[in-house]
C-alpha positions in Angstrom: 101.6 116.7 54.9 99.5 117.2 58.0 96.8 119.8 57.4 95.3 121.1 60.7 92.8 123.9 60.0 94.6 126.3 62.4 98.0 126.1 60.6 98.5 127.3 57.0 99.9 124.7 54.6 102.9 126.8 53.5 103.9 127.1 57.2 103.8 123.3 57.6 106.0 123.0 54.4 108.4 125.6 55.8 108.8 123.7 59.0 109.4 120.4 57.1 112.1 122.1 55.0 113.7 123.6 58.1 113.8 120.1 59.6 115.7 118.9 56.6 118.2 121.8 57.0 118.7 120.8 60.7 119.2 117.2 59.7 121.8 118.3 57.1 119.9 116.7 54.2 121.1 119.8 52.3 124.5 121.2 53.1 125.4 124.9 53.4 125.9 126.3 49.9 124.1 123.3 48.3 121.3 123.9 45.8 117.8 122.7 46.7 115.7 120.8 44.2 113.6 123.2 42.1 110.1 124.3 43.2 108.3 121.9 40.9 110.2 118.9 42.3 109.8 120.0 45.9 106.1 120.7 45.4 105.6 117.2 43.9 107.5 115.6 46.7 105.4 117.3 49.4 102.1 117.0 47.5 101.4 120.8 47.4 101.0 123.4 44.7 104.0 125.3 43.3 102.6 128.5 44.8 102.5 126.9 48.3 106.1 125.8 47.9 107.2 129.1 46.6 105.7 130.9 49.6 107.5 128.5 52.0 110.8 129.1 50.3 110.2 132.8 50.3 109.7 132.7 54.1 113.0 130.8 54.4 114.7 133.4 52.3 113.3 136.2 54.5 114.7 134.4 57.5 118.1 134.2 55.7 118.1 130.4 55.8 118.2 130.1 52.0 119.3 132.3 49.2 117.3 132.8 46.0 119.5 133.4 43.0 117.8 134.6 39.9 118.1 132.1 37.1 120.1 129.7 39.2 117.8 128.4 42.0 117.6 128.3 45.8 120.7 127.5 47.9 121.2 126.8 51.6 122.7 129.9 53.2 126.3 129.8 54.2 128.0 131.8 57.0 130.7 133.2 54.7 133.0 135.9 56.2 131.1 138.6 54.3 127.6 137.3 55.3 128.5 136.8 58.9 130.1 140.3 59.1 127.4 142.3 57.5 124.4 140.4 58.8 125.5 140.1 62.4 127.9 143.0 63.0 125.9 146.3 63.2 128.7 148.8 63.7 129.7 151.4 61.1 131.9 154.5 61.1 130.3 157.9 61.7 130.7 158.5 58.0 128.6 155.4 57.2 131.3 152.9 56.2 131.0 149.3 57.4 133.6 148.5 60.0 136.2 145.9 59.0 136.9 143.9 62.1 140.0 141.9 63.3 140.0 139.7 66.4 142.5 138.8 69.0 141.5 136.0 71.4 143.1 136.4 74.8 141.4 133.6 76.8 139.6 130.3 76.1 138.7 127.5 78.5 135.9 125.1 79.4 134.2 124.9 82.8 130.9 124.7 84.6 128.3 127.3 83.6 127.1 130.0 85.8 123.5 130.0 86.8 122.8 132.7 84.2 124.6 130.8 81.4 122.8 127.6 82.2 119.4 129.3 82.2 119.8 131.3 79.0 121.6 128.5 77.1 119.0 126.0 78.4 121.7 123.6 79.5 121.0 120.3 81.4 122.5 119.5 84.7 126.3 118.9 84.8 126.7 120.6 81.4 129.9 122.4 80.5 130.5 125.6 78.6 133.4 126.9 76.6 134.2 130.5 77.3 136.1 132.6 74.8 137.2 136.2 75.3 138.6 138.4 72.6 139.3 142.0 71.6 138.0 143.1 68.2 139.8 145.8 66.3 138.0 148.2 63.9 140.2 150.0 61.5 143.2 148.8 63.4 142.2 150.1 66.9 140.7 148.1 69.8 137.0 148.9 69.8 135.1 145.9 71.2 135.6 143.4 74.1 133.7 140.2 73.6 133.0 137.4 76.1 131.3 134.4 74.5 129.8 131.3 76.2 129.0 128.2 74.2 127.4 124.8 75.1 130.4 122.4 75.2 128.4 119.5 74.0 127.6 121.2 70.7 131.2 122.3 70.1 133.4 119.4 71.2 137.1 120.1 71.1 136.7 123.8 70.7 138.7 124.6 73.8 141.6 122.6 72.5 142.0 124.6 69.3 144.9 127.0 69.0 143.2 130.3 69.8 145.6 132.2 67.5 144.0 130.2 64.6 140.4 131.0 65.4 138.8 132.9 62.5 137.5 136.4 62.9 133.9 135.3 62.0 133.1 132.5 64.4 129.7 131.7 62.9 131.4 130.3 59.7 133.5 128.1 62.0 130.5 126.8 63.9 128.8 125.8 60.6 131.8 124.3 58.8 133.2 122.3 61.7 130.3 121.4 63.9 127.3 121.8 61.5 125.7 124.5 63.8 124.2 127.2 61.7 123.1 130.4 63.5 119.6 131.2 62.3 118.6 134.1 64.4 119.7 136.2 67.3 118.1 138.5 69.9 120.2 141.5 71.0 119.6 143.8 74.0 121.5 147.1 74.2 122.5 149.1 77.2 125.0 151.9 78.1 127.6 150.8 80.7 130.8 152.3 82.2 134.1 150.6 81.3 135.3 148.3 84.0 139.0 148.3 84.9 139.6 145.2 82.7 137.6 146.6 79.7 139.4 149.9 80.0 142.8 148.3 79.9 141.9 146.2 76.9 140.4 149.1 75.0 143.0 151.7 76.1 140.5 154.1 77.7 139.9 155.3 81.2 137.8 153.5 83.7 134.2 154.6 83.5 134.3 155.5 79.8 130.8 155.0 78.3 130.5 151.8 76.3 127.7 150.3 74.4 126.9 146.8 75.8 125.3 144.3 73.3 123.9 141.2 74.9 123.2 138.7 72.2 121.6 135.2 72.4 121.9 133.3 69.2 119.9 130.3 68.2 120.6 127.5 65.7 118.3 126.2 63.0 116.7 123.8 65.5 115.7 126.7 67.7 118.1 125.8 70.6 120.4 128.5 72.0 123.9 128.0 70.7 125.8 131.1 71.8 125.7 133.7 74.5 127.7 136.8 73.6 128.4 140.0 75.5 130.1 142.7 73.5 131.2 146.0 75.0 131.8 148.6 72.3 133.7 151.9 72.2 131.6 154.1 70.1 133.8 157.2 69.9 134.2 156.7 66.1 131.5 154.1 65.4 127.7 153.8 65.8 125.3 150.9 66.0 122.9 150.5 63.0 119.7 148.5 62.9 117.7 148.2 59.7 114.0 147.7 60.3 112.0 146.1 57.5 
């Protein structure tokens, strides 16, 4: 290991482990070697390795299971839903979403898409639009832009067969694991299109969630704009 004075050793180990996750040395759901073996491999103490693994667990990149070991995190339906969907009913119940994709095609990115997705010249994006139902009623309109080079063939898939939780699909089919996301929230009036899709009047207040997701390698992998009807639901953010 490199040991510059300005960078803690556990952080160097953490970065090395992330690189192996990016390179798919360990697959989603696979158990990592135990702490003793990893510490010996990297020439560090068990305490240093434990702290590096704890940092990965806090970032939801691995899962520590008591008595069983450490496993690469998977984007299962349940994990994707509860970790990335922050809507619940006014009574405090987690919303159970369903999705209906109504448009999907590839094309040149807009200037904003190219900037935020950090796309090179002549890149293409895949755009996916869907309505998400909560408790059987239309509640969210989502418009998603994805770098075409990272998701080849996505636009040719049957949109009726796309799963509700897309992050699990990104991981299982293209090896792209969403590691973190930044969301920006804003109140907006419903446009004519959004109003028609949600069954409300034009101008109805909606909660707009602008999310930029990044993969394990730190590169942007999804730009998602969700407009949510919050008459029966609220956004919940847990600060730790």
